[in-house]
N, C-alpha and C positions, 0 to 999 in steps of 0.2 A: 538712455540708463539710469535707470532711477533708483535712491539711495535710501529706503525706509528707517535706516537708523537716523542719517541726518535730518531729514525731513521733519519740520516740526507740525503741530497743528495747524492746515491750514494753506502751508507752503505747496507750492506746484512743485513736482521734479524737475530739475533744470533741462534747458534746451541747450541745444549746439553752441548758439550765441551765448547762451550763460556760460555756459563752461569755460568758454574761452577768454571770458574778462577773470572768470576765478583765479588767484594765486594757485603755482606749484604747490603750497604746503596743504594746500584746502584739498586739492584735486587728489595728492596725496593720500589723504585723511580718506577721502571719499572710496578712492579705491581701496584700501584697507580693508575698513568697513566691510565693503562690498564683498572682500575675497573673505572674510571672517562669515560673514552671514552665509556666504556658500559653500566654507567649510563646514558649519555646522549643519545647514540642511543635508548636507551629504554625508556626515555622518551619521545622522538620525534617518536617513535610507537604507544606509547600512545595517546599522542596526535592526531594523525594520526586517530587511532582507534575512539579517543572521535568525532573526526570529522565527521568522516564516518558513527558513529552508530548516529549523529545527524540529516545527511543527510538523511540516512536512514530511521531514524523513519517521518521526511517529507513527503519522496517518499510515505511513506507506507499510511500515513494518507490521502494525496492527492487522491491515488488509491482507498482507501476505501470510497471516496466519492463518485468516478468518480462510483464504483460499484455502490452505496447507490443509486443513481442517477437513472444509469441501471436498476436496481431492481424496481424503482419507475415508471420508463418509460414503462418497461415490463408486471408489472400487471397492468396500468391503457391502456396499449393498449389490453389487453387480456380481462379487465371485458368491456371493452366501447363495443367492438362485441353485435351486436345483437343476440340474442339464437332463433329467427327463423325470416322470412320475414314480421309476422303479428306484428304489431306495440304494444308496451307492453301497452298500455292504452286499447286497443280490446281485451287484451285475456278476463279477469275474471270480470274489473272491470265497463265497461259498455257494457252491453249485448245490443243488436238489438233489437228494439220494434218488437212484435208480431204484428200480422194484427187484427183488432177488428172487421172486420163483413163487409158488404156493406154498404158504402154510397152515399148517394143524391146529387146530383150537389152543393148542397153549402155545402159540406164536412161533415153533421151533419148524423149522423147515419138513417137508414132508419126504417119507423114504423112496426112493426108487426102488421099482420091484423089475 
């Protein structure tokens, strides 16, 4: 058990025999200092975790937007491809007119005799 807050320069951490010789008040002070150091480190880590979680959320939202945009582009590229060489309006909607028989020079139908 080391207590960096109570150690001075050049002092080694007390071993088990050294701890047994210390008075109760000193041991309690060491435990309280150790607990406070641990609490501070835990709070710093919790704060860092919260910051990283927030950063992760922002990056995830950004990535989702990019994926959605890419998905729309992929769908549009696929949908806009022609299904055949014929234009869509000539498939069924406007059939070509059929020939109506012979015509004379003026474009009128010839009279039957």
